[in-house]
Backbone as JSON, one array per atom type, in Angstrom:
{
  "sequence": "MVLNLFRRSQADKDGCSEKHINNNLKAIMNFDSGLDPKISFLDIKRRDQILSFLDSKIKSAEEDPDGGWITTWNHYLSHLKYFFRWLYNIYINSKSSRPCRNHALIYSVKAF",
  "N": [[-9.17, 2.61, -3.31], [-6.95, 3.3, -1.18], [-5.86, 1.33, -0.65], [-4.73, 0.65, -2.51], [-2.81, 2.46, -3.44], [-1.27, 2.19, -0.89], [-0.11, 0.31, -1.55], [1.92, -0.09, -3.31], [3.64, 2.18, -2.65], [4.8, 0.82, -0.81], [5.81, -1.1, -2.52], [7.35, 0.31, -3.87], [9.22, 1.18, -1.88], [12.6, 0.28, -0.6], [13.94, -3.0, 0.18], [11.2, -4.34, 1.4], [9.77, -7.21, 1.17], [7.73, -8.82, -1.56], [5.84, -11.04, 0.07], [5.85, -9.33, 2.52], [4.48, -7.41, 2.1], [1.77, -8.22, 1.6], [1.33, -9.92, 3.33], [1.07, -7.34, 4.9], [-1.31, -6.34, 4.21], [-2.95, -8.35, 3.88], [-3.69, -8.15, 6.6], [-4.86, -5.86, 7.02], [-7.12, -5.92, 5.3], [-8.23, -7.77, 6.37], [-9.16, -6.34, 9.05], [-10.69, -4.25, 7.49], [-12.8, -5.9, 6.74], [-14.52, -6.1, 8.77], [-15.48, -3.72, 9.6], [-18.08, -0.9, 9.18], [-19.26, -0.79, 5.45], [-19.87, 2.04, 5.01], [-18.09, 3.68, 6.12], [-14.81, 4.63, 5.85], [-10.92, 4.64, 6.05], [-10.41, 6.84, 6.91], [-12.3, 7.72, 8.62], [-12.2, 6.61, 10.78], [-11.44, 7.07, 13.95], [-11.34, 6.57, 16.75], [-9.84, 5.01, 19.31], [-10.86, 2.72, 20.16], [-12.24, 1.48, 18.06], [-10.52, 0.36, 16.93], [-9.28, -1.44, 18.76], [-11.89, -3.09, 19.2], [-11.57, -4.57, 17.27], [-9.16, -6.08, 17.69], [-9.58, -7.18, 20.25], [-11.52, -9.11, 19.32], [-9.79, -11.32, 18.77], [-8.78, -12.32, 20.86], [-9.01, -15.26, 22.9], [-10.15, -17.96, 24.78], [-8.88, -19.56, 27.59], [-8.97, -22.42, 27.1], [-10.08, -22.48, 24.6], [-7.4, -21.88, 23.57], [-5.01, -23.17, 24.45], [-1.88, -22.51, 25.2], [-1.78, -19.77, 24.48], [-1.25, -18.82, 22.06], [-2.68, -16.87, 20.75], [-1.98, -14.14, 21.36], [-0.06, -13.64, 20.04], [-0.94, -13.48, 17.64], [-2.92, -11.43, 18.11], [-0.69, -9.32, 18.37], [0.68, -9.56, 16.16], [-1.73, -8.2, 14.16], [-1.72, -6.0, 15.34], [0.83, -4.91, 14.93], [0.48, -4.73, 11.86], [-0.97, -2.93, 11.35], [-0.98, -0.61, 12.99], [1.65, -0.21, 11.28], [0.2, 0.7, 8.84], [-1.28, 2.77, 9.79], [0.07, 4.88, 10.31], [1.39, 5.26, 8.53], [-1.01, 5.71, 6.88], [-1.01, 8.65, 7.93], [0.96, 9.92, 7.64], [0.95, 10.41, 5.12], [-1.13, 12.0, 4.72], [-1.29, 14.38, 6.3], [1.15, 15.11, 5.19], [0.09, 15.41, 2.58], [0.05, 17.77, -0.28], [-2.43, 19.33, -0.13], [-4.92, 21.39, 1.64], [-6.18, 20.3, 3.89], [-7.22, 19.76, 7.21], [-5.54, 17.16, 9.25], [-7.61, 14.39, 9.43], [-7.61, 12.48, 11.05], [-5.45, 12.71, 13.0], [-5.53, 12.81, 16.33], [-6.22, 9.76, 16.11], [-3.51, 8.71, 15.7], [-1.95, 9.26, 17.49], [-3.1, 7.62, 19.82], [-2.93, 5.57, 18.65], [0.01, 5.08, 18.44], [0.03, 4.87, 21.05], [-0.08, 2.1, 21.91]],
  "CA": [[-8.22, 3.33, -3.79], [-6.19, 3.86, -0.14], [-5.22, 0.31, -0.39], [-3.85, 0.73, -3.95], [-2.0, 3.54, -2.75], [-0.56, 1.8, 0.44], [0.56, -0.85, -1.98], [2.59, 0.96, -4.39], [4.1, 3.17, -1.87], [5.3, 0.02, -0.52], [6.57, -1.58, -3.44], [8.39, 1.58, -4.03], [10.44, 1.05, -0.84], [13.7, -0.59, -0.45], [13.89, -3.66, 1.28], [10.09, -4.52, 1.76], [9.34, -7.92, 0.09], [6.4, -9.18, -1.84], [5.22, -11.28, 1.38], [5.74, -8.75, 3.42], [3.32, -6.2, 0.93], [1.25, -9.0, 1.15], [0.52, -9.73, 4.91], [0.49, -6.06, 5.07], [-2.56, -5.88, 3.23], [-4.3, -9.45, 4.3], [-4.1, -7.84, 8.15], [-5.42, -4.56, 6.8], [-8.09, -5.81, 4.39], [-9.22, -8.15, 7.45], [-9.36, -5.04, 9.56], [-11.6, -4.0, 7.0], [-13.9, -6.48, 5.96], [-15.42, -6.22, 9.88], [-16.0, -2.18, 9.54], [-19.43, -0.86, 8.18], [-19.18, -0.23, 4.44], [-20.06, 3.33, 4.94], [-16.67, 3.47, 7.31], [-13.63, 4.58, 5.62], [-10.31, 4.39, 6.8], [-9.77, 8.13, 7.53], [-13.26, 8.27, 9.55], [-11.7, 5.75, 11.96], [-11.0, 8.47, 14.92], [-11.4, 6.28, 18.24], [-8.73, 3.64, 19.88], [-11.46, 1.46, 20.38], [-12.79, 1.17, 16.91], [-9.16, -0.99, 16.3], [-9.3, -2.42, 19.72], [-12.51, -3.83, 19.17], [-10.98, -5.8, 16.25], [-7.87, -6.84, 18.01], [-9.6, -8.08, 21.14], [-11.81, -10.18, 18.67], [-8.54, -12.1, 18.41], [-8.59, -12.98, 21.96], [-9.31, -17.06, 23.2], [-10.11, -18.55, 26.24], [-7.79, -20.5, 27.83], [-9.7, -23.47, 26.72], [-9.78, -22.68, 23.02], [-5.44, -21.98, 23.0], [-4.06, -23.29, 25.99], [-0.39, -21.99, 24.45], [-1.92, -18.19, 24.68], [-0.98, -18.26, 20.83], [-3.45, -15.84, 20.28], [-1.31, -13.09, 21.8], [1.04, -13.74, 18.46], [-1.89, -13.29, 16.3], [-3.22, -10.14, 18.42], [0.28, -8.45, 18.27], [0.58, -9.42, 14.41], [-2.48, -7.51, 13.35], [-1.67, -4.6, 15.81], [1.67, -4.49, 14.18], [0.22, -4.41, 10.46], [-2.21, -1.86, 11.55], [0.16, 0.55, 13.26], [2.4, 0.31, 10.37], [-0.41, 1.05, 7.81], [-2.1, 3.61, 9.73], [0.91, 5.66, 10.6], [1.86, 5.69, 6.69], [-1.67, 6.89, 6.11], [-1.15, 9.66, 8.94], [1.87, 10.3, 6.93], [0.7, 10.91, 3.67], [-2.59, 12.68, 4.61], [-0.93, 15.42, 6.67], [2.01, 15.59, 4.15], [-0.14, 16.15, 1.34], [-0.1, 19.13, -0.84], [-3.69, 20.12, 0.41], [-4.69, 22.18, 3.0], [-7.1, 19.84, 4.95], [-6.35, 19.4, 8.24], [-5.2, 15.88, 9.66], [-8.82, 13.87, 10.71], [-6.61, 10.7, 11.91], [-4.08, 13.2, 14.41], [-5.97, 11.88, 17.76], [-6.4, 8.4, 16.37], [-2.18, 8.12, 15.46], [-1.11, 9.38, 18.74], [-3.47, 6.94, 20.69], [-2.23, 4.05, 18.09], [1.03, 4.94, 19.08], [0.51, 4.63, 22.4], [-0.57, 0.79, 22.35]],
  "C": [[-6.66, 3.75, -2.66], [-5.02, 2.72, -0.21], [-4.04, 0.12, -1.25], [-2.22, 1.42, -3.67], [-0.51, 3.23, -2.07], [0.48, 0.83, -0.08], [1.54, -0.64, -2.67], [3.45, 1.09, -3.82], [5.09, 2.05, -1.43], [5.97, -1.01, -1.25], [7.65, -1.05, -4.0], [9.73, 1.45, -3.22], [11.72, 0.04, -1.04], [13.68, -1.6, 0.43], [12.23, -4.89, 1.59], [9.52, -5.92, 0.41], [7.79, -8.3, -0.05], [5.39, -10.19, -0.81], [4.96, -10.36, 2.58], [4.36, -7.66, 3.29], [1.95, -6.97, 1.51], [0.45, -9.32, 2.84], [0.1, -8.23, 5.07], [-1.32, -6.09, 4.77], [-3.38, -6.9, 3.79], [-4.66, -8.88, 6.23], [-4.85, -6.17, 7.7], [-7.21, -4.94, 5.78], [-9.12, -6.85, 5.54], [-9.91, -7.52, 8.19], [-10.89, -4.56, 9.06], [-13.02, -4.26, 6.5], [-14.76, -6.65, 7.58], [-16.11, -4.25, 10.14], [-16.98, -2.19, 8.71], [-18.82, -0.24, 6.78], [-18.96, 1.21, 4.23], [-18.57, 4.01, 5.69], [-15.62, 3.71, 6.37], [-12.73, 4.66, 6.38], [-9.8, 5.76, 7.73], [-10.96, 8.8, 8.53], [-13.05, 7.7, 10.75], [-11.04, 7.18, 13.05], [-10.77, 7.86, 16.41], [-10.24, 5.16, 18.62], [-9.99, 2.57, 19.66], [-11.91, 1.13, 19.12], [-11.31, 0.16, 16.29], [-8.95, -1.9, 17.7], [-10.0, -3.24, 20.12], [-12.29, -5.2, 18.39], [-9.9, -6.7, 16.9], [-8.42, -7.51, 19.19], [-11.1, -9.2, 20.53], [-11.03, -11.33, 18.46], [-8.55, -13.05, 19.76], [-9.38, -14.16, 22.51], [-9.01, -16.98, 24.16], [-8.97, -19.55, 26.5], [-7.74, -22.11, 27.56], [-9.5, -23.6, 25.49], [-8.07, -22.27, 22.98], [-5.18, -22.03, 24.48], [-2.44, -22.92, 26.11], [-0.61, -20.57, 24.41], [-1.35, -18.21, 22.89], [-1.83, -17.4, 19.76], [-3.14, -14.33, 20.58], [-0.62, -12.72, 20.3], [0.29, -12.81, 17.59], [-2.59, -11.79, 16.69], [-1.87, -8.9, 18.27], [0.55, -8.41, 16.4], [-0.29, -8.44, 13.68], [-2.23, -5.88, 14.04], [-0.3, -4.3, 14.96], [1.31, -3.83, 12.66], [-0.36, -2.93, 10.57], [-1.82, -0.32, 12.27], [0.69, 1.1, 11.85], [1.2, 1.12, 9.54], [-1.56, 2.71, 8.32], [-1.0, 5.04, 10.17], [1.66, 6.62, 8.92], [0.26, 6.58, 6.15], [-1.7, 8.4, 6.75], [-0.34, 10.4, 8.16], [1.51, 11.44, 5.54], [-0.71, 11.66, 3.83], [-2.08, 13.98, 5.29], [0.21, 15.72, 6.09], [1.37, 15.95, 3.28], [-0.19, 17.55, 0.95], [-1.67, 20.13, -0.21], [-4.0, 20.65, 1.86], [-5.89, 21.52, 3.92], [-6.09, 19.47, 5.83], [-6.26, 17.71, 8.34], [-6.68, 15.18, 10.05], [-8.35, 12.83, 11.69], [-5.69, 11.13, 13.1], [-4.75, 12.52, 15.8], [-5.47, 10.12, 17.33], [-4.56, 7.74, 16.14], [-1.77, 8.41, 16.54], [-2.1, 8.39, 19.48], [-2.98, 5.1, 19.96], [-0.85, 3.81, 18.54], [1.57, 4.59, 20.74], [0.46, 3.09, 23.11], [1.2, 0.49, 23.19]]
}
């Protein structure tokens, strides 16, 4: 449901190509596939929950002598930051009176 809303909001924005939208969704779904099925994106509150996924992309110098893993790591970081900032803005700016449970996460993600 959240990803569907995210996709629709991106499609409504001017300048978001279909390729950009698909890249965002692929990165987020890859991140989601490593999460416990009982955890929603709104339950992610700690920086280390994201860093453990990102750090799984690190390769040794023998596996990746050119250091291409750094580009992959930064690619996922960029897409995840974009998504969690969007999620934070949707959640905090909603008409509901619920407090934002992701407040601490968003600021720690911005600190990357």
